[in-house]
C-alpha positions as CSV (number, residue, x, y, z in Angstrom):
1,M,40.6,-30.6,88.6
2,A,37.6,-28.3,89.0
3,M,35.9,-28.3,92.4
4,T,33.2,-26.3,94.1
5,V,33.8,-25.4,97.7
6,R,31.0,-24.1,99.9
7,L,32.3,-22.2,102.8
8,P,30.5,-20.8,105.9
9,E,30.3,-17.0,105.6
10,E,32.7,-16.4,108.4
11,L,35.4,-18.5,106.9
12,D,34.9,-17.0,103.5
13,A,35.3,-13.5,105.0
14,K,38.5,-14.6,106.7
15,L,39.9,-16.0,103.4
16,E,38.9,-12.8,101.6
17,A,40.8,-10.7,104.2
18,I,43.9,-12.9,103.9
19,A,43.8,-12.9,100.1
20,R,43.3,-9.1,100.0
21,A,46.2,-8.5,102.5
22,R,48.5,-10.8,100.5
23,H,47.3,-9.5,97.1
24,I,46.4,-13.0,95.9
25,S,43.2,-14.8,95.1
26,K,41.1,-16.9,97.6
27,H,41.9,-19.8,95.3
28,A,45.6,-19.3,95.9
29,V,45.0,-19.1,99.7
30,L,43.1,-22.4,99.6
31,I,45.8,-24.1,97.5
32,E,48.5,-23.0,99.9
33,A,46.4,-24.1,102.9
34,A,45.7,-27.5,101.4
35,E,49.4,-28.0,100.6
36,R,50.4,-27.0,104.2
37,F,47.8,-29.4,105.6
38,S,48.9,-32.2,103.4
39,A,52.5,-31.8,104.4
40,T,51.6,-31.7,108.1
41,E,49.5,-34.8,107.9
42,S,52.2,-36.6,106.0
43,K,54.8,-35.7,108.6
44,T,52.4,-36.8,111.4
45,S,51.9,-40.1,109.8
46,R,55.7,-40.7,109.4
47,V,56.4,-39.7,113.0
48,L,53.6,-42.0,114.3
49,A,55.0,-44.9,112.2
50,A,58.5,-44.2,113.5
51,I,57.2,-44.2,117.1
52,D,55.5,-47.6,116.5
53,E,58.6,-49.0,115.0
54,I,60.8,-47.8,117.9
55,G,58.2,-49.2,120.4
56,D,58.3,-52.6,118.7
57,R,62.0,-52.7,118.4
58,Y,62.7,-51.7,122.0
59,A,59.7,-53.1,123.8
60,E,61.8,-55.4,126.0
61,T,64.1,-52.7,127.0
62,I,61.2,-50.3,127.8
63,T,59.6,-53.0,129.9
64,R,62.9,-53.6,131.8
65,L,63.2,-49.8,132.4
66,E,59.7,-49.7,133.8
67,D,60.7,-52.4,136.4
68,A,63.9,-50.7,137.3
């Protein structure tokens, strides 16, 4: 899918430096960054869902421990 991205000059310069240092295109840098961000967000969502499930499952036990 084609997409135009407008970046602030400072960020564009940083991407250019990273791309140059790694001998890849800015496009490749952006793809890698998007993949990493997506993976991180997915993990965060799964962790938060697990915490909610644990909280629901052990709510009574947690309450008893608070009163101990």
